[in-house]
C-alpha positions, 0 to 999 in steps of 0.5 A, a space after each residue: 582976204 580969201 572968201 569963206 568956202 561954203 560946205 553945203 553938206 555941213 550947212 544941210 547937216 546943221 539945218 537937219 540937226 536943228 529940225 528935230 528939236 523944233 518938232 519934238 517940242 512942238 512950240 517954236 517959241 519955247 527955249 530949245 537948243 541942239 547940242 553939238 556932238 562928236 562921234 568917233 569909232 574905236 575897234 570895239 565901240 562907237 563913241 558919242 560925246 557932247 558938252 552939257 555944262 551946267 546940266 544936271 545929269 539926272 535931267 538927261 535921257 539917252 536912248 538908242 533904238 533902230 540905230 538912232 541915238 537920242 539925247 534929250 533933257 533940260 537945262 534949268 537956270 534956277 535964278 534967271 533974272 529977266 530984269 538984267 540988261 544983257 549986252 550979250 546972252 549966249 549961255 543956253 538954258 531950256 530943253 535940248 534934243 538931238 538925234 543922230 544915226 549911228 554909223 554902224 550897228 551897235 548892241 543897243 542894250 549895252 550902251 553906257 552913258 557917263 557924265 563927267 565935268 560937263 561932258 556926256 560920253 556915250 559908249 555904244 559897243 559895236 554889234 558882232 559883224 555877221 561873218 560869212 559862213 563857208 558852205 561846202 558844195 556837195 556834188 551829187 551824181 544822178 544815177 
């Protein structure tokens, strides 16, 4: 069996990605999780998708400021039973927080967030690129 190759950048991204949630909540003992995101571009938009199964869309807040996308909210389990003798408990509940820097400037006031079948899809229209303006040079002769 071949040894698993470590990707130091992936490990660093995971560590840094988890850090804001801990700082944001201020309580290391509080249940928190950091949702995984997929980010891709089309010609007109930057798209961010994350799965939030069982989360009430009204409990999700999405914002974009200074080129940074923030997703935060809370997943509540109404009938959590502490007496259960869990063999394994992987379904997450509690608050969540995720910030990601967007790869290109976007029109922050026109961002759209849609929630369907447990998937949050955030569409960020790209900002118009600053097109270089051609300036003609006028030759001036001194008398």
